All heavy atoms as TSV, in Angstrom:
chain	resi	resn	atom	element	x	y	z
A	1	MET	N	N	11.443	39.758	10.092
A	1	MET	CA	C	10.143	39.207	10.468
A	1	MET	C	C	10.277	38.682	11.926
A	1	MET	O	O	11.168	37.991	12.240
A	1	MET	CB	C	9.690	38.151	9.545
A	1	MET	CG	C	8.265	37.695	9.679
A	1	MET	SD	S	7.695	36.439	8.517
A	1	MET	CE	C	7.821	37.127	7.044
A	2	SER	N	N	9.168	38.960	12.657
A	2	SER	CA	C	9.177	38.537	14.063
A	2	SER	C	C	9.038	37.021	14.106
A	2	SER	O	O	8.485	36.341	13.276
A	2	SER	CB	C	7.985	39.202	14.737
A	2	SER	OG	O	7.767	38.590	16.014
A	3	ILE	N	N	9.634	36.475	15.110
A	3	ILE	CA	C	9.561	35.011	15.408
A	3	ILE	C	C	8.168	34.573	15.621
A	3	ILE	O	O	7.769	33.456	15.229
A	3	ILE	CB	C	10.439	34.599	16.545
A	3	ILE	CG1	C	10.453	33.054	16.682
A	3	ILE	CG2	C	9.914	35.146	17.851
A	3	ILE	CD1	C	11.284	32.361	15.611
A	4	TYR	N	N	7.274	35.447	16.154
A	4	TYR	CA	C	5.843	35.173	16.301
A	4	TYR	C	C	5.113	35.021	15.085
A	4	TYR	O	O	4.286	34.141	14.878
A	4	TYR	CB	C	5.230	36.081	17.338
A	4	TYR	CG	C	5.807	36.149	18.708
A	4	TYR	CD1	C	6.608	37.237	19.065
A	4	TYR	CD2	C	5.694	35.106	19.531
A	4	TYR	CE1	C	7.262	37.169	20.346
A	4	TYR	CE2	C	6.336	35.062	20.776
A	4	TYR	CZ	C	7.037	36.154	21.208
A	4	TYR	OH	O	7.683	36.147	22.419
A	5	ILE	N	N	5.476	35.852	14.080
A	5	ILE	CA	C	4.813	35.835	12.848
A	5	ILE	C	C	5.206	34.538	12.068
A	5	ILE	O	O	4.346	33.874	11.490
A	5	ILE	CB	C	5.074	37.118	11.993
A	5	ILE	CG1	C	4.492	38.273	12.649
A	5	ILE	CG2	C	4.574	36.921	10.609
A	5	ILE	CD1	C	4.882	39.626	12.060
A	6	GLU	N	N	6.484	34.186	12.215
A	6	GLU	CA	C	6.996	33.020	11.437
A	6	GLU	C	C	6.297	31.790	12.179
A	6	GLU	O	O	5.950	30.812	11.449
A	6	GLU	CB	C	8.477	32.950	11.604
A	6	GLU	CG	C	9.223	33.983	10.860
A	6	GLU	CD	C	10.703	33.975	11.048
A	6	GLU	OE1	O	11.202	33.145	11.747
A	6	GLU	OE2	O	11.390	34.819	10.428
A	7	LEU	N	N	6.196	31.790	13.440
A	7	LEU	CA	C	5.598	30.647	14.165
A	7	LEU	C	C	4.103	30.504	13.773
A	7	LEU	O	O	3.594	29.393	13.492
A	7	LEU	CB	C	5.761	30.759	15.622
A	7	LEU	CG	C	5.176	29.659	16.507
A	7	LEU	CD1	C	5.849	28.354	16.210
A	7	LEU	CD2	C	5.326	29.991	17.982
A	8	PHE	N	N	3.460	31.677	13.736
A	8	PHE	CA	C	1.997	31.765	13.283
A	8	PHE	C	C	1.836	31.160	11.890
A	8	PHE	O	O	0.916	30.331	11.635
A	8	PHE	CB	C	1.486	33.167	13.429
A	8	PHE	CG	C	0.003	33.244	12.943
A	8	PHE	CD1	C	-0.998	32.805	13.763
A	8	PHE	CD2	C	-0.261	33.796	11.676
A	8	PHE	CE1	C	-2.342	32.924	13.257
A	8	PHE	CE2	C	-1.589	33.896	11.218
A	8	PHE	CZ	C	-2.587	33.473	12.017
A	9	ILE	N	N	2.662	31.589	10.978
A	9	ILE	CA	C	2.635	31.153	9.567
A	9	ILE	C	C	2.871	29.590	9.519
A	9	ILE	O	O	2.124	28.883	8.817
A	9	ILE	CB	C	3.643	31.924	8.710
A	9	ILE	CG1	C	3.151	33.368	8.576
A	9	ILE	CG2	C	3.742	31.255	7.316
A	9	ILE	CD1	C	4.162	34.283	7.877
A	10	ALA	N	N	3.866	29.127	10.267
A	10	ALA	CA	C	4.189	27.696	10.220
A	10	ALA	C	C	3.052	26.870	10.829
A	10	ALA	O	O	2.631	25.857	10.187
A	10	ALA	CB	C	5.426	27.399	10.966
A	11	LEU	N	N	2.426	27.302	11.943
A	11	LEU	CA	C	1.334	26.634	12.453
A	11	LEU	C	C	0.073	26.674	11.609
A	11	LEU	O	O	-0.644	25.645	11.572
A	11	LEU	CB	C	1.072	27.117	13.879
A	11	LEU	CG	C	2.115	26.743	14.978
A	11	LEU	CD1	C	1.834	27.482	16.288
A	11	LEU	CD2	C	2.254	25.288	15.146
A	12	SER	N	N	-0.114	27.769	10.962
A	12	SER	CA	C	-1.258	27.915	10.141
A	12	SER	C	C	-1.183	26.981	8.898
A	12	SER	O	O	-2.143	26.417	8.514
A	12	SER	CB	C	-1.423	29.393	9.645
A	12	SER	OG	O	-1.671	30.245	10.741
A	13	LEU	N	N	0.022	26.963	8.341
A	13	LEU	CA	C	0.241	26.052	7.174
A	13	LEU	C	C	0.087	24.572	7.639
A	13	LEU	O	O	-0.484	23.805	6.879
A	13	LEU	CB	C	1.585	26.271	6.562
A	13	LEU	CG	C	1.828	27.544	5.865
A	13	LEU	CD1	C	3.255	27.753	5.384
A	13	LEU	CD2	C	0.827	27.612	4.548
A	14	PHE	N	N	0.629	24.168	8.815
A	14	PHE	CA	C	0.429	22.859	9.262
A	14	PHE	C	C	-1.034	22.530	9.455
A	14	PHE	O	O	-1.502	21.511	9.047
A	14	PHE	CB	C	1.189	22.664	10.615
A	14	PHE	CG	C	0.973	21.240	11.089
A	14	PHE	CD1	C	1.635	20.176	10.560
A	14	PHE	CD2	C	0.137	21.104	12.186
A	14	PHE	CE1	C	1.462	18.913	11.062
A	14	PHE	CE2	C	-0.083	19.806	12.651
A	14	PHE	CZ	C	0.588	18.731	12.180
A	15	LEU	N	N	-1.810	23.429	10.052
A	15	LEU	CA	C	-3.263	23.244	10.285
A	15	LEU	C	C	-3.963	23.101	8.999
A	15	LEU	O	O	-4.807	22.241	8.727
A	15	LEU	CB	C	-3.828	24.360	11.130
A	15	LEU	CG	C	-5.278	24.231	11.479
A	15	LEU	CD1	C	-5.589	23.049	12.291
A	15	LEU	CD2	C	-5.767	25.500	12.205
A	16	LEU	N	N	-3.579	23.942	7.912
A	16	LEU	CA	C	-4.264	23.886	6.632
A	16	LEU	C	C	-4.025	22.519	5.999
A	16	LEU	O	O	-4.953	21.902	5.505
A	16	LEU	CB	C	-3.678	24.985	5.795
A	16	LEU	CG	C	-4.268	25.024	4.352
A	16	LEU	CD1	C	-5.739	25.299	4.254
A	16	LEU	CD2	C	-3.430	26.077	3.542
A	17	VAL	N	N	-2.794	22.053	6.016
A	17	VAL	CA	C	-2.428	20.783	5.405
A	17	VAL	C	C	-3.148	19.654	6.208
A	17	VAL	O	O	-3.675	18.735	5.585
A	17	VAL	CB	C	-0.904	20.561	5.476
A	17	VAL	CG1	C	-0.538	19.072	5.117
A	17	VAL	CG2	C	-0.177	21.448	4.504
A	18	PHE	N	N	-3.225	19.744	7.449
A	18	PHE	CA	C	-3.898	18.760	8.318
A	18	PHE	C	C	-5.398	18.710	7.955
A	18	PHE	O	O	-5.938	17.586	7.732
A	18	PHE	CB	C	-3.658	19.071	9.765
A	18	PHE	CG	C	-4.033	17.980	10.702
A	18	PHE	CD1	C	-3.125	16.964	10.932
A	18	PHE	CD2	C	-5.260	17.889	11.323
A	18	PHE	CE1	C	-3.432	15.906	11.848
A	18	PHE	CE2	C	-5.613	16.904	12.226
A	18	PHE	CZ	C	-4.660	15.875	12.413
A	19	LEU	N	N	-5.991	19.794	7.894
A	19	LEU	CA	C	-7.510	19.935	7.560
A	19	LEU	C	C	-7.688	19.350	6.059
A	19	LEU	O	O	-8.700	18.681	5.904
A	19	LEU	CB	C	-7.974	21.253	7.661
A	19	LEU	CG	C	-8.160	21.752	9.158
A	19	LEU	CD1	C	-8.563	23.250	9.221
A	19	LEU	CD2	C	-9.030	20.881	9.975
A	20	ILE	N	N	-6.825	19.741	5.199
A	20	ILE	CA	C	-6.949	19.242	3.795
A	20	ILE	C	C	-6.869	17.696	3.828
A	20	ILE	O	O	-7.685	17.007	3.111
A	20	ILE	CB	C	-5.856	19.808	2.885
A	20	ILE	CG1	C	-6.146	21.224	2.603
A	20	ILE	CG2	C	-5.692	18.958	1.619
A	20	ILE	CD1	C	-5.020	22.022	1.924
A	21	GLY	N	N	-5.988	17.105	4.670
A	21	GLY	CA	C	-5.893	15.766	4.762
A	21	GLY	C	C	-7.128	14.982	5.285
A	21	GLY	O	O	-7.652	14.032	4.708
A	22	VAL	N	N	-7.683	15.551	6.390
A	22	VAL	CA	C	-8.816	14.984	7.048
A	22	VAL	C	C	-10.044	15.032	6.064
A	22	VAL	O	O	-10.759	14.001	5.840
A	22	VAL	CB	C	-9.188	15.625	8.324
A	22	VAL	CG1	C	-10.527	15.213	8.911
A	22	VAL	CG2	C	-7.993	15.365	9.355
A	23	PHE	N	N	-10.335	16.221	5.528
A	23	PHE	CA	C	-11.448	16.363	4.661
A	23	PHE	C	C	-11.243	15.547	3.340
A	23	PHE	O	O	-12.190	14.959	2.860
A	23	PHE	CB	C	-11.764	17.838	4.317
A	23	PHE	CG	C	-12.441	18.507	5.429
A	23	PHE	CD1	C	-11.780	19.329	6.277
A	23	PHE	CD2	C	-13.837	18.361	5.659
A	23	PHE	CE1	C	-12.387	20.009	7.351
A	23	PHE	CE2	C	-14.475	19.017	6.666
A	23	PHE	CZ	C	-13.794	19.810	7.544
A	24	GLY	N	N	-9.979	15.503	2.929
A	24	GLY	CA	C	-9.655	14.773	1.668
A	24	GLY	C	C	-9.891	13.296	1.844
A	24	GLY	O	O	-10.529	12.662	0.975
A	25	PHE	N	N	-9.368	12.807	2.861
A	25	PHE	CA	C	-9.570	11.310	3.144
A	25	PHE	C	C	-10.986	10.973	3.402
A	25	PHE	O	O	-11.447	9.901	2.998
A	25	PHE	CB	C	-8.705	10.806	4.265
A	25	PHE	CG	C	-7.240	10.605	3.846
A	25	PHE	CD1	C	-6.229	11.277	4.412
A	25	PHE	CD2	C	-6.944	9.645	2.929
A	25	PHE	CE1	C	-4.886	11.060	4.052
A	25	PHE	CE2	C	-5.617	9.403	2.480
A	25	PHE	CZ	C	-4.578	10.175	3.076
A	26	TYR	N	N	-11.679	11.806	4.068
A	26	TYR	CA	C	-13.169	11.599	4.296
A	26	TYR	C	C	-13.893	11.590	2.921
A	26	TYR	O	O	-14.813	10.812	2.731
A	26	TYR	CB	C	-13.750	12.633	5.210
A	26	TYR	CG	C	-15.151	12.450	5.568
A	26	TYR	CD1	C	-15.455	11.468	6.557
A	26	TYR	CD2	C	-16.193	13.134	4.994
A	26	TYR	CE1	C	-16.774	11.148	6.960
A	26	TYR	CE2	C	-17.506	12.911	5.380
A	26	TYR	CZ	C	-17.781	11.970	6.334
A	26	TYR	OH	O	-19.071	11.772	6.695
A	27	TRP	N	N	-13.483	12.437	2.010
A	27	TRP	CA	C	-14.157	12.483	0.762
A	27	TRP	C	C	-13.800	11.342	-0.233
A	27	TRP	O	O	-14.621	10.813	-0.924
A	27	TRP	CB	C	-13.688	13.831	0.058
A	27	TRP	CG	C	-14.392	14.055	-1.246
A	27	TRP	CD1	C	-15.658	14.163	-1.577
A	27	TRP	CD2	C	-13.645	14.137	-2.501
A	27	TRP	NE1	N	-15.809	14.361	-2.911
A	27	TRP	CE2	C	-14.565	14.390	-3.555
A	27	TRP	CE3	C	-12.311	14.115	-2.892
A	27	TRP	CZ2	C	-14.198	14.525	-4.819
A	27	TRP	CZ3	C	-11.945	14.303	-4.154
A	27	TRP	CH2	C	-12.868	14.489	-5.126
A	28	VAL	N	N	-12.471	10.878	-0.218
A	28	VAL	CA	C	-12.054	9.879	-1.211
A	28	VAL	C	C	-12.295	8.517	-0.706
A	28	VAL	O	O	-12.246	7.545	-1.546
A	28	VAL	CB	C	-10.512	10.058	-1.605
A	28	VAL	CG1	C	-10.324	11.332	-2.247
A	28	VAL	CG2	C	-9.715	9.814	-0.439
A	29	ALA	N	N	-12.642	8.361	0.548
A	29	ALA	CA	C	-12.902	6.905	1.053
A	29	ALA	C	C	-14.378	6.994	1.609
A	29	ALA	O	O	-14.497	7.299	2.868
A	29	ALA	CB	C	-11.916	6.588	2.089
A	30	PRO	N	N	-15.371	6.693	0.859
A	30	PRO	CA	C	-16.735	6.876	1.292
A	30	PRO	C	C	-17.068	5.946	2.465
A	30	PRO	O	O	-17.915	6.422	3.321
A	30	PRO	CB	C	-17.536	6.358	0.041
A	30	PRO	CG	C	-16.640	6.299	-1.049
A	30	PRO	CD	C	-15.232	6.213	-0.506
A	31	GLU	N	N	-16.445	4.864	2.704
A	31	GLU	CA	C	-16.738	4.068	3.874
A	31	GLU	C	C	-16.058	4.469	5.145
A	31	GLU	O	O	-16.263	3.974	6.199
A	31	GLU	CB	C	-16.562	2.570	3.586
A	31	GLU	CG	C	-15.110	2.238	3.403
A	31	GLU	CD	C	-14.631	2.335	1.948
A	31	GLU	OE1	O	-15.305	2.737	1.056
A	31	GLU	OE2	O	-13.417	2.115	1.763
A	32	ALA	N	N	-15.182	5.460	5.015
A	32	ALA	CA	C	-14.429	5.992	6.145
A	32	ALA	C	C	-15.234	7.013	6.968
A	32	ALA	O	O	-15.984	7.737	6.365
A	32	ALA	CB	C	-13.156	6.616	5.694
A	33	ASN	N	N	-15.138	6.984	8.241
A	33	ASN	CA	C	-15.761	7.996	9.079
A	33	ASN	C	C	-14.665	9.058	9.380
A	33	ASN	O	O	-13.566	8.995	8.943
A	33	ASN	CB	C	-16.383	7.433	10.344
A	33	ASN	CG	C	-15.340	6.598	11.198
A	33	ASN	OD1	O	-14.232	6.975	11.287
A	33	ASN	ND2	N	-15.795	5.559	11.781
A	34	TRP	N	N	-15.082	10.054	10.169
A	34	TRP	CA	C	-14.170	11.080	10.511
A	34	TRP	C	C	-12.926	10.655	11.302
A	34	TRP	O	O	-11.767	11.155	11.056
A	34	TRP	CB	C	-14.850	12.258	11.344
A	34	TRP	CG	C	-15.863	13.064	10.460
A	34	TRP	CD1	C	-17.139	12.916	10.494
A	34	TRP	CD2	C	-15.452	13.946	9.448
A	34	TRP	NE1	N	-17.701	13.826	9.567
A	34	TRP	CE2	C	-16.703	14.450	8.864
A	34	TRP	CE3	C	-14.300	14.462	8.961
A	34	TRP	CZ2	C	-16.767	15.320	7.895
A	34	TRP	CZ3	C	-14.360	15.365	7.919
A	34	TRP	CH2	C	-15.452	15.802	7.423
A	35	LEU	N	N	-13.064	9.680	12.186
A	35	LEU	CA	C	-11.984	9.222	12.924
A	35	LEU	C	C	-11.019	8.474	12.018
A	35	LEU	O	O	-9.741	8.613	12.130
A	35	LEU	CB	C	-12.379	8.270	14.072
A	35	LEU	CG	C	-11.357	7.652	14.967
A	35	LEU	CD1	C	-10.552	8.789	15.656
A	35	LEU	CD2	C	-11.926	6.766	15.945
A	36	ASP	N	N	-11.528	7.712	11.027
A	36	ASP	CA	C	-10.663	7.018	10.079
A	36	ASP	C	C	-9.910	8.024	9.258
A	36	ASP	O	O	-8.725	7.875	9.007
A	36	ASP	CB	C	-11.538	6.167	9.149
A	36	ASP	CG	C	-12.153	4.934	9.847
A	36	ASP	OD1	O	-11.689	4.612	10.925
A	36	ASP	OD2	O	-13.183	4.452	9.243
A	37	ALA	N	N	-10.578	9.167	8.843
A	37	ALA	CA	C	-9.874	10.119	8.046
A	37	ALA	C	C	-8.783	10.847	8.859
A	37	ALA	O	O	-7.690	11.191	8.389
A	37	ALA	CB	C	-10.995	11.212	7.576
A	38	LEU	N	N	-9.112	11.158	10.115
A	38	LEU	CA	C	-8.093	11.663	11.016
A	38	LEU	C	C	-6.901	10.728	11.157
A	38	LEU	O	O	-5.750	11.186	11.075
A	38	LEU	CB	C	-8.652	11.984	12.397
A	38	LEU	CG	C	-7.742	12.548	13.455
A	38	LEU	CD1	C	-7.215	13.903	13.040
A	38	LEU	CD2	C	-8.476	12.560	14.750
A	39	TYR	N	N	-7.123	9.531	11.368
A	39	TYR	CA	C	-6.125	8.466	11.501
A	39	TYR	C	C	-5.202	8.440	10.259
A	39	TYR	O	O	-3.939	8.402	10.344
A	39	TYR	CB	C	-6.741	7.139	11.785
A	39	TYR	CG	C	-5.788	5.971	11.863
A	39	TYR	CD1	C	-4.966	5.772	12.962
A	39	TYR	CD2	C	-5.620	5.044	10.780
A	39	TYR	CE1	C	-4.041	4.749	13.043
A	39	TYR	CE2	C	-4.786	3.993	10.843
A	39	TYR	CZ	C	-3.977	3.873	11.983
A	39	TYR	OH	O	-3.076	2.836	12.025
A	40	MET	N	N	-5.880	8.339	9.065
A	40	MET	CA	C	-5.132	8.349	7.788
A	40	MET	C	C	-4.216	9.546	7.596
A	40	MET	O	O	-3.135	9.457	7.134
A	40	MET	CB	C	-6.122	8.149	6.667
A	40	MET	CG	C	-6.778	6.817	6.536
A	40	MET	SD	S	-5.644	5.528	6.066
A	40	MET	CE	C	-5.300	5.991	4.386
A	41	THR	N	N	-4.774	10.740	7.987
A	41	THR	CA	C	-3.994	11.965	7.932
A	41	THR	C	C	-2.800	11.903	8.821
A	41	THR	O	O	-1.679	12.171	8.375
A	41	THR	CB	C	-4.910	13.119	8.300
A	41	THR	OG1	O	-5.989	13.244	7.440
A	41	THR	CG2	C	-4.097	14.476	8.247
A	42	VAL	N	N	-2.939	11.452	10.051
A	42	VAL	CA	C	-1.810	11.413	10.997
A	42	VAL	C	C	-0.750	10.393	10.540
A	42	VAL	O	O	0.434	10.750	10.564
A	42	VAL	CB	C	-2.346	11.073	12.433
A	42	VAL	CG1	C	-1.098	10.755	13.326
A	42	VAL	CG2	C	-3.212	12.197	12.974
A	43	ILE	N	N	-1.179	9.250	10.051
A	43	ILE	CA	C	-0.146	8.220	9.703
A	43	ILE	C	C	0.501	8.636	8.406
A	43	ILE	O	O	1.651	8.302	8.041
A	43	ILE	CB	C	-0.665	6.845	9.567
A	43	ILE	CG1	C	-1.781	6.691	8.456
A	43	ILE	CG2	C	-1.274	6.350	10.925
A	43	ILE	CD1	C	-2.141	5.187	8.241
A	44	THR	N	N	-0.168	9.481	7.543
A	44	THR	CA	C	0.480	9.870	6.336
A	44	THR	C	C	1.439	11.004	6.532
A	44	THR	O	O	2.525	11.051	6.057
A	44	THR	CB	C	-0.659	10.317	5.336
A	44	THR	OG1	O	-1.556	9.233	5.076
A	44	THR	CG2	C	-0.005	10.806	4.011
A	45	ILE	N	N	0.976	12.013	7.387
A	45	ILE	CA	C	1.902	13.146	7.629
A	45	ILE	C	C	3.087	12.743	8.350
A	45	ILE	O	O	4.222	13.179	8.157
A	45	ILE	CB	C	1.138	14.243	8.381
A	45	ILE	CG1	C	0.175	14.940	7.488
A	45	ILE	CG2	C	2.076	15.284	8.980
A	45	ILE	CD1	C	-0.668	16.034	8.103
A	46	SER	N	N	3.011	11.818	9.373
A	46	SER	CA	C	3.936	11.370	10.228
A	46	SER	C	C	4.968	10.388	9.493
A	46	SER	O	O	5.958	9.970	10.088
A	46	SER	CB	C	3.459	10.820	11.509
A	46	SER	OG	O	2.770	9.561	11.226
A	47	THR	N	N	4.555	9.936	8.377
A	47	THR	CA	C	5.307	8.986	7.503
A	47	THR	C	C	5.372	7.633	8.178
A	47	THR	O	O	6.218	6.788	7.838
A	47	THR	CB	C	6.722	9.368	7.110
A	47	THR	OG1	O	7.591	9.388	8.323
A	47	THR	CG2	C	6.814	10.796	6.395
A	48	VAL	N	N	4.508	7.266	9.147
A	48	VAL	CA	C	4.347	6.023	9.698
A	48	VAL	C	C	3.802	4.982	8.643
A	48	VAL	O	O	4.342	3.913	8.474
A	48	VAL	CB	C	3.465	6.031	11.002
A	48	VAL	CG1	C	3.276	4.613	11.501
A	48	VAL	CG2	C	4.155	6.866	12.069
A	49	GLY	N	N	2.752	5.376	8.073
A	49	GLY	CA	C	2.127	4.562	7.011
A	49	GLY	C	C	1.775	3.163	7.459
A	49	GLY	O	O	1.970	2.171	6.800
A	50	PHE	N	N	1.164	3.102	8.603
A	50	PHE	CA	C	0.869	1.753	9.247
A	50	PHE	C	C	-0.011	0.911	8.395
A	50	PHE	O	O	0.343	-0.137	7.928
A	50	PHE	CB	C	0.278	1.959	10.650
A	50	PHE	CG	C	0.037	0.754	11.349
A	50	PHE	CD1	C	0.955	-0.094	11.715
A	50	PHE	CD2	C	-1.316	0.441	11.776
A	50	PHE	CE1	C	0.785	-1.280	12.423
A	50	PHE	CE2	C	-1.537	-0.762	12.453
A	50	PHE	CZ	C	-0.528	-1.521	12.786
A	51	ALA	N	N	-1.230	1.320	8.109
A	51	ALA	CA	C	-2.198	0.614	7.262
A	51	ALA	C	C	-3.362	1.514	6.907
A	51	ALA	O	O	-3.772	2.433	7.602
A	51	ALA	CB	C	-2.721	-0.652	8.039
A	52	GLU	N	N	-3.885	1.258	5.733
A	52	GLU	CA	C	-5.055	1.993	5.294
A	52	GLU	C	C	-6.297	1.464	6.076
A	52	GLU	O	O	-6.501	0.237	6.098
A	52	GLU	CB	C	-5.234	1.776	3.796
A	52	GLU	CG	C	-4.154	2.463	2.952
A	52	GLU	CD	C	-4.416	2.216	1.415
A	52	GLU	OE1	O	-5.284	1.526	1.081
A	52	GLU	OE2	O	-3.545	2.787	0.709
A	53	VAL	N	N	-7.071	2.352	6.445
A	53	VAL	CA	C	-8.365	2.049	7.221
A	53	VAL	C	C	-9.370	1.590	6.207
A	53	VAL	O	O	-10.163	0.687	6.467
A	53	VAL	CB	C	-8.794	3.140	8.069
A	53	VAL	CG1	C	-10.111	2.864	8.627
A	53	VAL	CG2	C	-7.761	3.509	9.097
A	54	ALA	N	N	-9.425	2.213	5.089
A	54	ALA	CA	C	-10.510	1.999	4.031
A	54	ALA	C	C	-9.731	1.675	2.763
A	54	ALA	O	O	-8.630	2.251	2.466
A	54	ALA	CB	C	-11.390	3.142	3.936
A	55	GLN	N	N	-10.369	0.911	1.898
A	55	GLN	CA	C	-9.802	0.614	0.648
A	55	GLN	C	C	-9.926	1.854	-0.212
A	55	GLN	O	O	-10.956	2.461	-0.344
A	55	GLN	CB	C	-10.600	-0.598	-0.005
A	55	GLN	CG	C	-9.866	-1.196	-1.221
A	55	GLN	CD	C	-8.631	-1.927	-0.868
A	55	GLN	OE1	O	-8.394	-2.271	0.290
A	55	GLN	NE2	N	-7.749	-2.063	-1.827
A	56	LEU	N	N	-8.816	2.229	-0.898
A	56	LEU	CA	C	-8.836	3.414	-1.731
A	56	LEU	C	C	-8.828	2.920	-3.178
A	56	LEU	O	O	-8.137	2.047	-3.682
A	56	LEU	CB	C	-7.558	4.153	-1.486
A	56	LEU	CG	C	-7.357	4.719	-0.066
A	56	LEU	CD1	C	-5.961	5.471	0.021
A	56	LEU	CD2	C	-8.470	5.739	0.207
A	57	ASP	N	N	-9.662	3.710	-3.980
A	57	ASP	CA	C	-9.684	3.483	-5.423
A	57	ASP	C	C	-8.645	4.341	-6.047
A	57	ASP	O	O	-7.772	4.922	-5.302
A	57	ASP	CB	C	-11.103	3.742	-5.932
A	57	ASP	CG	C	-11.639	5.226	-5.623
A	57	ASP	OD1	O	-10.823	6.000	-5.019
A	57	ASP	OD2	O	-12.746	5.532	-6.060
A	58	ALA	N	N	-8.683	4.500	-7.322
A	58	ALA	CA	C	-7.685	5.298	-8.042
A	58	ALA	C	C	-7.699	6.812	-7.582
A	58	ALA	O	O	-6.633	7.373	-7.424
A	58	ALA	CB	C	-7.839	5.299	-9.561
A	59	LYS	N	N	-8.887	7.359	-7.379
A	59	LYS	CA	C	-9.046	8.735	-6.916
A	59	LYS	C	C	-8.376	8.844	-5.485
A	59	LYS	O	O	-7.667	9.813	-5.263
A	59	LYS	CB	C	-10.472	9.055	-6.821
A	59	LYS	CG	C	-10.809	10.450	-6.331
A	59	LYS	CD	C	-12.322	10.808	-6.399
A	59	LYS	CE	C	-13.048	9.937	-5.517
A	59	LYS	NZ	N	-14.477	10.258	-5.356
A	60	GLY	N	N	-8.520	7.920	-4.590
A	60	GLY	CA	C	-8.009	7.927	-3.317
A	60	GLY	C	C	-6.462	7.796	-3.348
A	60	GLY	O	O	-5.777	8.452	-2.542
A	61	LYS	N	N	-6.017	6.938	-4.175
A	61	LYS	CA	C	-4.510	6.803	-4.334
A	61	LYS	C	C	-3.864	8.048	-4.892
A	61	LYS	O	O	-2.814	8.440	-4.418
A	61	LYS	CB	C	-4.246	5.552	-5.188
A	61	LYS	CG	C	-4.598	4.233	-4.555
A	61	LYS	CD	C	-4.370	3.053	-5.462
A	61	LYS	CE	C	-4.833	1.858	-4.801
A	61	LYS	NZ	N	-4.712	0.638	-5.675
A	62	LEU	N	N	-4.520	8.650	-5.898
A	62	LEU	CA	C	-3.992	9.952	-6.388
A	62	LEU	C	C	-3.980	10.985	-5.317
A	62	LEU	O	O	-3.025	11.877	-5.240
A	62	LEU	CB	C	-4.741	10.390	-7.649
A	62	LEU	CG	C	-4.552	9.504	-8.854
A	62	LEU	CD1	C	-5.482	9.890	-9.995
A	62	LEU	CD2	C	-3.096	9.630	-9.293
A	63	PHE	N	N	-5.078	11.099	-4.501
A	63	PHE	CA	C	-5.118	12.045	-3.495
A	63	PHE	C	C	-4.019	11.839	-2.460
A	63	PHE	O	O	-3.348	12.778	-1.986
A	63	PHE	CB	C	-6.477	12.066	-2.737
A	63	PHE	CG	C	-6.445	12.877	-1.450
A	63	PHE	CD1	C	-6.540	14.283	-1.598
A	63	PHE	CD2	C	-6.287	12.373	-0.268
A	63	PHE	CE1	C	-6.540	15.123	-0.465
A	63	PHE	CE2	C	-6.281	13.179	0.850
A	63	PHE	CZ	C	-6.377	14.479	0.710
A	64	THR	N	N	-3.766	10.586	-2.104
A	64	THR	CA	C	-2.754	10.218	-1.179
A	64	THR	C	C	-1.401	10.589	-1.638
A	64	THR	O	O	-0.548	11.174	-0.913
A	64	THR	CB	C	-2.743	8.720	-0.817
A	64	THR	OG1	O	-4.131	8.459	-0.329
A	64	THR	CG2	C	-1.773	8.375	0.179
A	65	ILE	N	N	-1.104	10.307	-2.924
A	65	ILE	CA	C	0.163	10.742	-3.596
A	65	ILE	C	C	0.369	12.207	-3.456
A	65	ILE	O	O	1.409	12.761	-3.038
A	65	ILE	CB	C	0.257	10.241	-4.974
A	65	ILE	CG1	C	0.368	8.711	-5.048
A	65	ILE	CG2	C	1.445	10.862	-5.691
A	65	ILE	CD1	C	0.222	8.098	-6.403
A	66	GLY	N	N	-0.655	12.971	-3.832
A	66	GLY	CA	C	-0.568	14.437	-3.786
A	66	GLY	C	C	-0.425	14.953	-2.406
A	66	GLY	O	O	0.306	15.875	-2.060
A	67	PHE	N	N	-1.120	14.320	-1.442
A	67	PHE	CA	C	-1.111	14.738	0.000
A	67	PHE	C	C	0.272	14.497	0.552
A	67	PHE	O	O	0.770	15.359	1.318
A	67	PHE	CB	C	-2.179	14.031	0.733
A	67	PHE	CG	C	-2.311	14.468	2.188
A	67	PHE	CD1	C	-2.560	15.839	2.501
A	67	PHE	CD2	C	-2.080	13.587	3.172
A	67	PHE	CE1	C	-2.615	16.204	3.846
A	67	PHE	CE2	C	-2.121	13.929	4.501
A	67	PHE	CZ	C	-2.376	15.292	4.859
A	68	ILE	N	N	0.886	13.429	0.216
A	68	ILE	CA	C	2.237	13.062	0.756
A	68	ILE	C	C	3.268	14.108	0.219
A	68	ILE	O	O	4.064	14.687	0.971
A	68	ILE	CB	C	2.656	11.729	0.332
A	68	ILE	CG1	C	1.882	10.627	1.116
A	68	ILE	CG2	C	4.169	11.534	0.545
A	68	ILE	CD1	C	2.063	9.237	0.583
A	69	ILE	N	N	3.124	14.461	-1.066
A	69	ILE	CA	C	4.029	15.574	-1.596
A	69	ILE	C	C	3.831	16.897	-0.979
A	69	ILE	O	O	4.769	17.523	-0.590
A	69	ILE	CB	C	3.874	15.559	-3.166
A	69	ILE	CG1	C	4.340	14.264	-3.718
A	69	ILE	CG2	C	4.542	16.778	-3.780
A	69	ILE	CD1	C	3.966	14.096	-5.246
A	70	VAL	N	N	2.521	17.253	-0.799
A	70	VAL	CA	C	2.245	18.535	-0.175
A	70	VAL	C	C	2.654	18.597	1.238
A	70	VAL	O	O	3.187	19.621	1.735
A	70	VAL	CB	C	0.752	18.959	-0.371
A	70	VAL	CG1	C	0.305	20.040	0.512
A	70	VAL	CG2	C	0.426	19.162	-1.838
A	71	SER	N	N	2.441	17.546	2.018
A	71	SER	CA	C	2.801	17.560	3.423
A	71	SER	C	C	4.278	17.470	3.759
A	71	SER	O	O	4.650	17.700	4.857
A	71	SER	CB	C	2.040	16.419	4.154
A	71	SER	OG	O	2.509	15.148	3.708
A	72	ILE	N	N	5.067	17.153	2.749
A	72	ILE	CA	C	6.502	17.166	2.977
A	72	ILE	C	C	6.993	18.569	3.222
A	72	ILE	O	O	7.703	18.840	4.016
A	72	ILE	CB	C	7.246	16.552	1.746
A	72	ILE	CG1	C	6.978	15.071	1.663
A	72	ILE	CG2	C	8.777	16.801	1.892
A	72	ILE	CD1	C	7.577	14.421	0.422
């Protein structure tokens, strides 16, 4: 397999996980805006885990757990 195909696949998977995170956090945290969802995605994927922007209920916590596992 060509290095370009492997790079394309890797970047596509990263973008897919990233978009799932942004849309997911926007959906599970109703008071969050798009910037908050983007921020939550970046701190979750990068394992910084600084602070939650919006309070998460059980649905949000379950999404976050699943998202952390998928993004590993």
